LOBA-631655 format. One record per residue (C-alpha): residue number from 1; residue in three letters; y, z, x. Coordinates in nm, 4 decimals, decimal comma, always signed. Last residue first. Layout:
N
i NUM&aa ALA&Y Y&Z Z&X X
...
This chain:
333
i 333&aa ALA&Y -0,7515&Z -0,2257&X -2,8177
i 332&aa ALA&Y -0,7082&Z -0,5783&X -2,6834
i 331&aa GLU&Y -0,3411&Z -0,5715&X -2,7797
i 330&aa HIS&Y -0,2939&Z -0,2374&X -2,6056
i 329&aa ALA&Y -0,4631&Z -0,3705&X -2,2895
i 328&aa GLY&Y -0,2431&Z -0,6797&X -2,2888
i 327&aa GLY&Y +0,0701&Z -0,4679&X -2,3171
i 326&aa ALA&Y -0,0472&Z -0,2449&X -2,0304
i 325&aa SER&Y -0,1038&Z -0,5517&X -1,8129
i 324&aa ARG&Y +0,2363&Z -0,6927&X -1,9035
i 323&aa SER&Y +0,3983&Z -0,3582&X -1,8195
i 322&aa PHE&Y +0,2089&Z -0,3480&X -1,4900
i 321&aa LEU&Y +0,3284&Z -0,6960&X -1,3913
i 320&aa THR&Y +0,6899&Z -0,6208&X -1,4830
i 319&aa ARG&Y +0,6907&Z -0,2984&X -1,2799
i 318&aa MET&Y +0,5239&Z -0,4774&X -0,9898
i 317&aa VAL&Y +0,7911&Z -0,7486&X -0,9852
i 316&aa ASP&Y +1,0708&Z -0,4930&X -1,0105
i 315&aa GLU&Y +0,9292&Z -0,2937&X -0,7168
i 314&aa LEU&Y +0,8941&Z -0,6190&X -0,5219
i 313&aa PRO&Y +1,2723&Z -0,6541&X -0,5290
i 312&aa PRO&Y +1,3767&Z -0,9969&X -0,6637
i 311&aa ASP&Y +1,3802&Z -1,2690&X -0,3951
i 310&aa GLU&Y +1,6927&Z -1,3130&X -0,1870
i 309&aa ILE&Y +2,0314&Z -1,4855&X -0,1754
i 308&aa SER&Y +2,3329&Z -1,3420&X +0,0076
i 307&aa LEU&Y +2,7073&Z -1,4003&X -0,0187
i 306&aa ASP&Y +3,0115&Z -1,2673&X +0,1638
i 305&aa ALA&Y +3,3889&Z -1,2735&X +0,1229
i 304&aa ILE&Y +3,4014&Z -1,5051&X -0,1787
i 303&aa GLN&Y +3,7301&Z -1,6521&X -0,3098
i 302&aa VAL&Y +3,6739&Z -1,7823&X -0,6622
i 301&aa ALA&Y +3,6150&Z -2,1081&X -0,8561
i 300&aa ALA&Y +3,5080&Z -2,3591&X -0,5913
i 299&aa LEU&Y +3,2769&Z -2,1199&X -0,4093
i 298&aa LEU&Y +3,1330&Z -2,0095&X -0,7434
i 297&aa HIS&Y +3,0556&Z -2,3633&X -0,8653
i 296&aa SER&Y +2,8996&Z -2,4673&X -0,5329
i 295&aa VAL&Y +2,6776&Z -2,1582&X -0,5382
i 294&aa VAL&Y +2,5747&Z -2,2291&X -0,8978
i 293&aa ASN&Y +2,4973&Z -2,5966&X -0,8342
i 292&aa HIS&Y +2,2897&Z -2,5283&X -0,5239
i 291&aa LEU&Y +2,0963&Z -2,2392&X -0,6769
i 290&aa ASP&Y +2,0023&Z -2,4094&X -1,0041
i 289&aa ALA&Y +1,6433&Z -2,5040&X -0,9103
i 288&aa GLU&Y +1,5778&Z -2,1481&X -0,7910
i 287&aa ALA&Y +1,6686&Z -2,0050&X -1,1307
i 286&aa ILE&Y +1,9541&Z -1,7589&X -1,0889
i 285&aa ARG&Y +1,9912&Z -1,3855&X -1,1439
i 284&aa VAL&Y +2,3343&Z -1,2426&X -1,0639
i 283&aa VAL&Y +2,4651&Z -0,9520&X -0,8542
i 282&aa VAL&Y +2,8409&Z -0,8911&X -0,8298
i 281&aa ARG&Y +3,0519&Z -0,6776&X -0,5933
i 280&aa ASN&Y +3,4271&Z -0,6802&X -0,6615
i 279&aa GLY&Y +3,4081&Z -0,3687&X -0,8773
i 278&aa ASP&Y +3,0429&Z -0,2903&X -0,9356
i 277&aa ARG&Y +2,8681&Z -0,5621&X -1,1319
i 276&aa GLN&Y +2,4964&Z -0,5854&X -1,1932
i 275&aa GLU&Y +2,2472&Z -0,8291&X -1,3413
i 274&aa VAL&Y +2,4891&Z -1,1032&X -1,4416
i 273&aa ASP&Y +2,2995&Z -1,3974&X -1,5888
i 272&aa LEU&Y +2,5609&Z -1,6710&X -1,5443
i 271&aa LYS&Y +2,7507&Z -1,8671&X -1,8106
i 270&aa ALA&Y +3,0656&Z -1,6550&X -1,8152
i 269&aa LEU&Y +3,0553&Z -1,5580&X -1,4477
i 268&aa ALA&Y +3,3063&Z -1,8210&X -1,3296
i 267&aa ALA&Y +3,5296&Z -1,7549&X -1,6300
i 266&aa ALA&Y +3,5324&Z -1,3806&X -1,5600
i 265&aa LEU&Y +3,6119&Z -1,4472&X -1,1950
i 264&aa ALA&Y +3,9004&Z -1,6780&X -1,2859
i 263&aa ALA&Y +4,0362&Z -1,4181&X -1,5287
i 262&aa PRO&Y +4,0104&Z -1,1445&X -1,2656
i 261&aa ASP&Y +4,2154&Z -1,3578&X -1,0181
i 260&aa THR&Y +4,0735&Z -1,2926&X -0,6709
i 259&aa ASP&Y +4,3189&Z -1,1092&X -0,4425
i 258&aa ARG&Y +4,0646&Z -0,8408&X -0,3592
i 257&aa THR&Y +3,8134&Z -1,0885&X -0,2207
i 256&aa VAL&Y +3,4916&Z -1,1528&X -0,4087
i 255&aa THR&Y +3,1652&Z -0,9943&X -0,2987
i 254&aa PHE&Y +2,8313&Z -1,1680&X -0,3484
i 253&aa SER&Y +2,4759&Z -1,1010&X -0,4594
i 252&aa MET&Y +2,2229&Z -1,3650&X -0,5538
i 251&aa ARG&Y +1,8796&Z -1,2686&X -0,6835
i 250&aa LYS&Y +1,6465&Z -1,5630&X -0,7126
i 249&aa HIS&Y +1,4357&Z -1,6479&X -1,0141
i 248&aa PRO&Y +1,0671&Z -1,6979&X -1,0863
i 247&aa GLN&Y +0,9981&Z -1,3317&X -1,1709
i 246&aa ILE&Y +0,6260&Z -1,2903&X -1,2385
i 245&aa ARG&Y +0,5001&Z -1,6225&X -1,1024
i 244&aa ARG&Y +0,7411&Z -1,6491&X -0,8095
i 243&aa VAL&Y +0,6697&Z -1,2898&X -0,7002
i 242&aa LEU&Y +0,2933&Z -1,3470&X -0,7266
i 241&aa ALA&Y +0,3182&Z -1,6670&X -0,5207
i 240&aa LYS&Y +0,5077&Z -1,4738&X -0,2531
i 239&aa LEU&Y +0,2320&Z -1,2128&X -0,2379
i 238&aa ASP&Y -0,0496&Z -1,4677&X -0,2056
i 237&aa GLY&Y -0,3581&Z -1,3855&X -0,4068
i 236&aa ASP&Y -0,5556&Z -1,1450&X -0,6203
i 235&aa HIS&Y -0,4057&Z -1,0283&X -0,9491
i 234&aa ILE&Y -0,5143&Z -0,8261&X -1,2545
i 233&aa LEU&Y -0,8279&Z -0,6547&X -1,1236
i 232&aa LYS&Y -0,9488&Z -0,3820&X -1,3572
i 231&aa GLY&Y -0,9687&Z -0,0042&X -1,3012
i 230&aa GLY&Y -0,6798&Z +0,0657&X -1,5383
i 229&aa ASP&Y -0,4581&Z -0,1531&X -1,3232
i 228&aa ILE&Y -0,5582&Z -0,3423&X -1,0113
i 227&aa VAL&Y -0,3527&Z -0,5600&X -0,7789
i 226&aa ILE&Y -0,4895&Z -0,7373&X -0,4718
i 225&aa VAL&Y -0,2145&Z -0,8551&X -0,2391
i 224&aa ARG&Y -0,1959&Z -1,1196&X +0,0322
i 223&aa PRO&Y +0,0716&Z -1,1694&X +0,3001
i 222&aa CYS&Y +0,0529&Z -0,7937&X +0,3668
i 221&aa LEU&Y +0,2438&Z -0,6154&X +0,6435
i 220&aa ALA&Y +0,6210&Z -0,6189&X +0,5949
i 219&aa VAL&Y +0,6230&Z -0,6845&X +0,2196
i 218&aa VAL&Y +0,3525&Z -0,4235&X +0,1596
i 217&aa ASP&Y +0,5163&Z -0,1505&X +0,3642
i 216&aa ASP&Y +0,8555&Z -0,2274&X +0,2049
i 215&aa MET&Y +0,6842&Z -0,1784&X -0,1321
i 214&aa TYR&Y +0,6431&Z +0,1924&X -0,0659
i 213&aa HIS&Y +0,3799&Z +0,2942&X -0,3216
i 212&aa SER&Y +0,1150&Z +0,2171&X -0,0626
i 211&aa THR&Y -0,2445&Z +0,1019&X -0,0376
i 210&aa LEU&Y -0,3383&Z -0,0965&X +0,2710
i 209&aa ILE&Y -0,6580&Z -0,2845&X +0,3473
i 208&aa VAL&Y -0,6654&Z -0,3982&X +0,7097
i 207&aa THR&Y -0,9171&Z -0,6165&X +0,8951
i 206&aa ALA&Y -0,8926&Z -0,5783&X +1,2706
i 205&aa GLY&Y -0,8356&Z -0,8769&X +1,4979
i 204&aa HIS&Y -0,8007&Z -0,6345&X +1,7897
i 203&aa ARG&Y -0,4536&Z -0,7072&X +1,9254
i 202&aa GLN&Y -0,3119&Z -0,8603&X +1,6064
i 201&aa ASN&Y -0,4291&Z -0,5845&X +1,3736
i 200&aa TYR&Y -0,3215&Z -0,3145&X +1,6196
i 199&aa ASP&Y +0,0246&Z -0,4725&X +1,6446
i 198&aa ARG&Y +0,0646&Z -0,4943&X +1,2667
i 197&aa ILE&Y -0,0423&Z -0,1312&X +1,2241
i 196&aa PHE&Y +0,1936&Z -0,0201&X +1,5017
i 195&aa ASP&Y +0,4934&Z -0,2078&X +1,3644
i 194&aa ARG&Y +0,4307&Z -0,0648&X +1,0192
i 193&aa MET&Y +0,4102&Z +0,2885&X +1,1622
i 192&aa ALA&Y +0,7386&Z +0,2444&X +1,3487
i 191&aa ALA&Y +0,9103&Z +0,1129&X +1,0352
i 190&aa GLN&Y +0,7911&Z +0,4133&X +0,8356
i 189&aa MET&Y +0,9157&Z +0,6424&X +1,1124
i 188&aa SER&Y +1,2630&Z +0,4884&X +1,0950
i 187&aa VAL&Y +1,2780&Z +0,5199&X +0,7154
i 186&aa ASP&Y +1,1590&Z +0,8806&X +0,6969
i 185&aa LEU&Y +0,7959&Z +0,9648&X +0,6341
i 184&aa GLY&Y +0,6640&Z +1,1341&X +0,3188
i 183&aa ILE&Y +0,3884&Z +0,8796&X +0,2603
i 182&aa THR&Y +0,3601&Z +0,6281&X +0,5448
i 181&aa PRO&Y -0,0222&Z +0,6015&X +0,5608
i 180&aa GLU&Y -0,0577&Z +0,5782&X +0,1793
i 179&aa ASP&Y -0,4309&Z +0,4968&X +0,1879
i 178&aa LEU&Y -0,5175&Z +0,2884&X +0,4945
i 177&aa PHE&Y -0,8707&Z +0,1471&X +0,5084
i 176&aa LEU&Y -0,9040&Z -0,0100&X +0,8523
i 175&aa THR&Y -1,1924&Z -0,2393&X +0,9506
i 174&aa THR&Y -1,2643&Z -0,3301&X +1,3142
i 173&aa PRO&Y -1,2740&Z +0,0287&X +1,4346
i 172&aa ARG&Y -1,1647&Z +0,1043&X +1,7917
i 171&aa HIS&Y -1,3424&Z +0,4404&X +1,8393
i 170&aa LEU&Y -1,0080&Z +0,6120&X +1,9036
i 169&aa LEU&Y -0,8573&Z +0,4615&X +1,5886
i 168&aa ALA&Y -0,8750&Z +0,7543&X +1,3445
i 167&aa ALA&Y -0,7462&Z +1,0053&X +1,5997
i 166&aa ALA&Y -0,4551&Z +0,7742&X +1,6837
i 165&aa LEU&Y -0,3652&Z +0,7344&X +1,3184
i 164&aa GLU&Y -0,3688&Z +1,1098&X +1,2660
i 163&aa CYS&Y -0,1528&Z +1,1521&X +1,5777
i 162&aa LYS&Y +0,1094&Z +0,9196&X +1,4332
i 161&aa MET&Y +0,0846&Z +1,1027&X +1,1010
i 160&aa ARG&Y +0,1361&Z +1,4373&X +1,2761
i 159&aa GLU&Y +0,4530&Z +1,3116&X +1,4442
i 158&aa GLY&Y +0,5902&Z +1,1870&X +1,1121
i 157&aa LEU&Y +0,5141&Z +1,5179&X +0,9400
i 156&aa SER&Y +0,6769&Z +1,7167&X +1,2204
i 155&aa LEU&Y +0,4620&Z +1,8791&X +1,4864
i 154&aa GLN&Y +0,4505&Z +2,2535&X +1,5503
i 153&aa ARG&Y +0,1385&Z +2,3089&X +1,3348
i 152&aa THR&Y -0,0479&Z +2,0519&X +1,5448
i 151&aa PRO&Y -0,0146&Z +2,2642&X +1,8573
i 150&aa LYS&Y +0,1643&Z +2,0617&X +2,1279
i 149&aa THR&Y -0,0372&Z +1,8797&X +2,3972
i 148&aa ILE&Y -0,0661&Z +1,5490&X +2,2101
i 147&aa LEU&Y +0,3014&Z +1,5215&X +2,1250
i 146&aa GLU&Y +0,4993&Z +1,4463&X +2,4422
i 145&aa ALA&Y +0,2987&Z +1,1377&X +2,5425
i 144&aa LEU&Y +0,2368&Z +1,0190&X +2,1866
i 143&aa GLY&Y +0,4806&Z +0,7268&X +2,1697
i 142&aa LEU&Y +0,2775&Z +0,5296&X +1,9157
i 141&aa LEU&Y +0,2172&Z +0,2074&X +2,1089
i 140&aa GLU&Y +0,2102&Z +0,3650&X +2,4560
i 139&aa THR&Y -0,0042&Z +0,6642&X +2,3595
i 138&aa LEU&Y -0,2357&Z +0,4352&X +2,1631
i 137&aa GLU&Y -0,2901&Z +0,2041&X +2,4610
i 136&aa ARG&Y -0,3363&Z +0,4839&X +2,7137
i 135&aa MET&Y -0,5735&Z +0,6629&X +2,4747
i 134&aa THR&Y -0,7749&Z +0,3446&X +2,4296
i 133&aa GLU&Y -0,8118&Z +0,3008&X +2,8062
i 132&aa ALA&Y -0,9164&Z +0,6638&X +2,8569
i 131&aa TYR&Y -1,1663&Z +0,6457&X +2,5714
i 130&aa GLN&Y -1,3105&Z +0,3181&X +2,7022
i 129&aa ALA&Y -1,3660&Z +0,4759&X +3,0469
i 128&aa PRO&Y -1,5133&Z +0,7935&X +2,8946
i 127&aa PRO&Y -1,7639&Z +0,6037&X +2,6774
i 126&aa VAL&Y -1,7070&Z +0,6744&X +2,3045
i 125&aa ASP&Y -1,9918&Z +0,8784&X +2,1607
i 124&aa PHE&Y -1,8401&Z +0,8659&X +1,8082
i 123&aa VAL&Y -1,8614&Z +1,2452&X +1,7664
i 122&aa ALA&Y -1,7798&Z +1,3086&X +2,1342
i 121&aa ARG&Y -1,4659&Z +1,0959&X +2,1307
i 120&aa ASN&Y -1,3736&Z +1,2524&X +1,7979
i 119&aa MET&Y -1,3876&Z +1,5982&X +1,9554
i 118&aa ALA&Y -1,1725&Z +1,4877&X +2,2485
i 117&aa PHE&Y -0,9133&Z +1,3403&X +2,0120
i 116&aa THR&Y -0,9145&Z +1,6577&X +1,8037
i 115&aa GLU&Y -0,8485&Z +1,8632&X +2,1185
i 114&aa ALA&Y -0,5694&Z +1,6252&X +2,2275
i 113&aa PRO&Y -0,4080&Z +1,6820&X +1,8873
i 112&aa PRO&Y -0,3094&Z +2,0340&X +1,9974
i 111&aa LEU&Y -0,4886&Z +2,3270&X +1,8357
i 110&aa ASP&Y -0,3749&Z +2,5560&X +1,5529
i 109&aa TRP&Y -0,4026&Z +2,3011&X +1,2703
i 108&aa ILE&Y -0,7053&Z +2,0992&X +1,3813
i 107&aa LEU&Y -0,6185&Z +1,7365&X +1,3012
i 106&aa GLN&Y -0,8205&Z +1,5756&X +1,0209
i 105&aa GLN&Y -0,5500&Z +1,5812&X +0,7568
i 104&aa LYS&Y -0,5346&Z +1,4415&X +0,4059
i 103&aa GLN&Y -0,2338&Z +1,3206&X +0,2037
i 102&aa GLY&Y -0,1746&Z +1,0047&X +0,4067
i 101&aa MET&Y -0,5383&Z +0,9055&X +0,3887
i 100&aa VAL&Y -0,6731&Z +0,7142&X +0,6871
i 99&aa LEU&Y -1,0224&Z +0,5685&X +0,6516
i 98&aa THR&Y -1,1884&Z +0,4150&X +0,9564
i 97&aa ILE&Y -1,4507&Z +0,1482&X +0,9962
i 96&aa ALA&Y -1,6860&Z -0,0119&X +1,2512
i 95&aa ARG&Y -1,8278&Z +0,3074&X +1,4042
i 94&aa LEU&Y -1,9226&Z +0,4325&X +1,0583
i 93&aa PHE&Y -2,1126&Z +0,1086&X +0,9929
i 92&aa ALA&Y -2,3081&Z +0,1322&X +1,3174
i 91&aa ASP&Y -2,4054&Z +0,4904&X +1,2344
i 90&aa GLU&Y -2,5335&Z +0,3976&X +0,8873
i 89&aa ARG&Y -2,3502&Z +0,5485&X +0,5896
i 88&aa ARG&Y -2,6018&Z +0,4105&X +0,3358
i 87&aa ALA&Y -2,3289&Z +0,4010&X +0,0697
i 86&aa PRO&Y -2,1322&Z +0,1467&X +0,2750
i 85&aa THR&Y -2,3917&Z -0,1347&X +0,2570
i 84&aa PHE&Y -2,3376&Z -0,3098&X +0,5882
i 83&aa GLY&Y -2,2499&Z -0,6685&X +0,6886
i 82&aa ALA&Y -1,8968&Z -0,5790&X +0,7965
i 81&aa VAL&Y -1,8424&Z -0,4160&X +0,4562
i 80&aa GLU&Y -2,0635&Z -0,5042&X +0,1587
i 79&aa VAL&Y -2,0352&Z -0,3780&X -0,1971
i 78&aa GLU&Y -2,2504&Z -0,4740&X -0,4958
i 77&aa GLY&Y -2,2168&Z -0,3722&X -0,8596
i 76&aa SER&Y -2,3010&Z -0,0513&X -1,0386
i 75&aa THR&Y -2,2029&Z +0,3176&X -1,0469
i 74&aa PRO&Y -2,0767&Z +0,2813&X -0,6920
i 73&aa HIS&Y -2,1631&Z +0,5573&X -0,4455
i 72&aa LEU&Y -1,8647&Z +0,7456&X -0,3067
i 71&aa LEU&Y -1,7717&Z +0,8331&X +0,0528
i 70&aa GLY&Y -1,9132&Z +0,5023&X +0,1754
i 69&aa SER&Y -1,5901&Z +0,3525&X +0,3107
i 68&aa LEU&Y -1,5805&Z +0,0800&X +0,0449
i 67&aa VAL&Y -1,6550&Z +0,3355&X -0,2277
i 66&aa LYS&Y -1,3784&Z +0,5635&X -0,1007
i 65&aa LEU&Y -1,1386&Z +0,2688&X -0,0863
i 64&aa THR&Y -1,2213&Z +0,1801&X -0,4479
i 63&aa THR&Y -1,1626&Z +0,5388&X -0,5621
i 62&aa THR&Y -0,8290&Z +0,5388&X -0,3778
i 61&aa LYS&Y -0,7140&Z +0,2295&X -0,5652
i 60&aa GLY&Y -0,8503&Z +0,3154&X -0,9101
i 59&aa ALA&Y -0,5402&Z +0,2605&X -1,1272
i 58&aa GLY&Y -0,4649&Z +0,6332&X -1,1544
i 57&aa ASN&Y -0,1125&Z +0,5956&X -1,0226
i 56&aa PRO&Y +0,0025&Z +0,2355&X -1,0549
i 55&aa GLY&Y -0,1643&Z -0,0476&X -0,8626
i 54&aa LEU&Y -0,1723&Z -0,2119&X -0,5238
i 53&aa PHE&Y -0,4196&Z -0,3024&X -0,2501
i 52&aa GLY&Y -0,2178&Z -0,4896&X +0,0130
i 51&aa VAL&Y -0,4299&Z -0,7107&X +0,2356
i 50&aa ARG&Y -0,4039&Z -0,7677&X +0,6096
i 49&aa GLU&Y -0,6705&Z -1,0191&X +0,7047
i 48&aa GLY&Y -0,8477&Z -1,0073&X +1,0419
i 47&aa PRO&Y -1,1959&Z -1,0801&X +0,9100
i 46&aa ASP&Y -1,1943&Z -1,2270&X +0,5572
i 45&aa ILE&Y -1,1569&Z -1,0259&X +0,2372
i 44&aa THR&Y -1,3616&Z -1,0900&X -0,0767
i 43&aa PHE&Y -1,2912&Z -0,9730&X -0,4316
i 42&aa SER&Y -1,4592&Z -0,8435&X -0,7486
i 41&aa VAL&Y -1,3623&Z -0,5490&X -0,9722
i 40&aa GLY&Y -1,5759&Z -0,4684&X -1,2784
i 39&aa ASP&Y -1,4388&Z -0,1340&X -1,3931
i 38&aa VAL&Y -1,3075&Z +0,1093&X -1,1340
i 37&aa ALA&Y -1,2009&Z +0,4550&X -1,2539
i 36&aa LYS&Y -1,3846&Z +0,4158&X -1,5837
i 35&aa VAL&Y -1,3667&Z +0,7703&X -1,7167
i 34&aa THR&Y -1,6645&Z +0,8628&X -1,9338
i 33&aa GLU&Y -1,6254&Z +1,1545&X -2,1712
i 32&aa TYR&Y -1,8099&Z +1,4804&X -2,1750
i 31&aa LYS&Y -1,8463&Z +1,7530&X -2,4332
i 30&aa ARG&Y -1,9985&Z +2,0789&X -2,3254
i 29&aa ARG&Y -2,2231&Z +2,3206&X -2,5051
i 28&aa PHE&Y -2,3409&Z +2,6567&X -2,3828
i 27&aa LEU&Y -2,0814&Z +2,7629&X -2,1260
i 26&aa SER&Y -1,8236&Z +2,5415&X -2,2998
i 25&aa LYS&Y -1,8234&Z +2,7781&X -2,5964
i 24&aa LEU&Y -1,7108&Z +3,0641&X -2,3745
i 23&aa ALA&Y -1,4186&Z +2,8610&X -2,2365
i 22&aa ALA&Y -1,3233&Z +2,7390&X -2,5853
i 21&aa ALA&Y -1,3117&Z +3,0972&X -2,7108
i 20&aa LEU&Y -1,1098&Z +3,2119&X -2,4094
i 19&aa GLY&Y -0,8333&Z +2,9544&X -2,4547
i 18&aa PRO&Y -0,7386&Z +2,6048&X -2,3477
i 17&aa PRO&Y -0,8983&Z +2,2946&X -2,5011
i 16&aa ARG&Y -1,2009&Z +2,1396&X -2,3321
i 15&aa ARG&Y -1,2703&Z +1,8325&X -2,1230
i 14&aa HIS&Y -1,5724&Z +1,7583&X -1,9070
i 13&aa VAL&Y -1,5464&Z +1,4319&X -1,7138
i 12&aa LYS&Y -1,8309&Z +1,1891&X -1,6494
i 11&aa PHE&Y -1,7150&Z +0,9457&X -1,3823
i 10&aa HIS&Y -1,7458&Z +0,5683&X -1,3645
i 9&aa LYS&Y -1,7319&Z +0,3465&X -1,0561
i 8&aa ARG&Y -1,7807&Z -0,0246&X -1,1091
i 7&aa LEU&Y -1,7789&Z -0,3134&X -0,8621
i 6&aa ASP&Y -1,8464&Z -0,6567&X -1,0143
i 5&aa ARG&Y -1,8991&Z -0,8004&X -0,6661
i 4&aa ALA&Y -1,7094&Z -0,6486&X -0,3735
i 3&aa VAL&Y -1,7177&Z -0,8224&X -0,0347
i 2&aa ILE&Y -1,5486&Z -0,7147&X +0,2869
i 1&aa MET&Y -1,5755&Z -0,8887&X +0,6270
């Protein structure tokens, strides 16, 4: 469904020091430098996949999505989406995709979302019967019944984002580019948006590329992740495999009972990698192969009220991956 081969997008950026003299000088002679926003990225995505597209700020994520959606022309390389060349912006291509940016708005501020929906129906020439069916489906999935007749300016951020998604999906696109769709939303609204995106993907077999700084979005929606940093691809593959490669340990947290002997607890923890301790609550890092022995040792040594074992937080994994990438870049320089 999506193919990028050695994709590059470079920008020429004018830079000058502050001050009137520098401003006047720049009118006659300017110095430019080349910013490599995307620098030789290649990947393929199959129909129906949900892929997380991750990277630190300034890594080139949004630039890549804009190239894939045809808003920007690549400097070099090849891009293909649903059999189309995005930069040509053909009608059939535009009907097959949608781009949702959490920090941009397409709803008309002083009019209710229903007016934007009607306008989009006309723009995409959606047949009335299909429009009515799609609106029923989106209204049910997103809970829009009480929202679409209110002026947009009276809606909360979460309500507006639900309506933004509905407006972007009225023409039933088969490829979704989602750039921070849950930004600024509360926890319950984030969960509702994730559920909707997953449901839409499963109902219509849509391909989804998601960028987000909320790792819960990625864990909930994306079995596969593509990670870029400094415009270069540094990982493409299974999310769980990435976690195991970067931090191949488990995170075990447990609470000891109040009558636990402090000396016995100290002895039990002596040879463990204690990550955090807050009173009777302890978090340790354990190699997966040692889990059985460590759990048996702790249960025999101290009284434990509850115990849980999980993978390291994805935020920690990404932080480690980016620091390694930055270290490699410094060494290369």
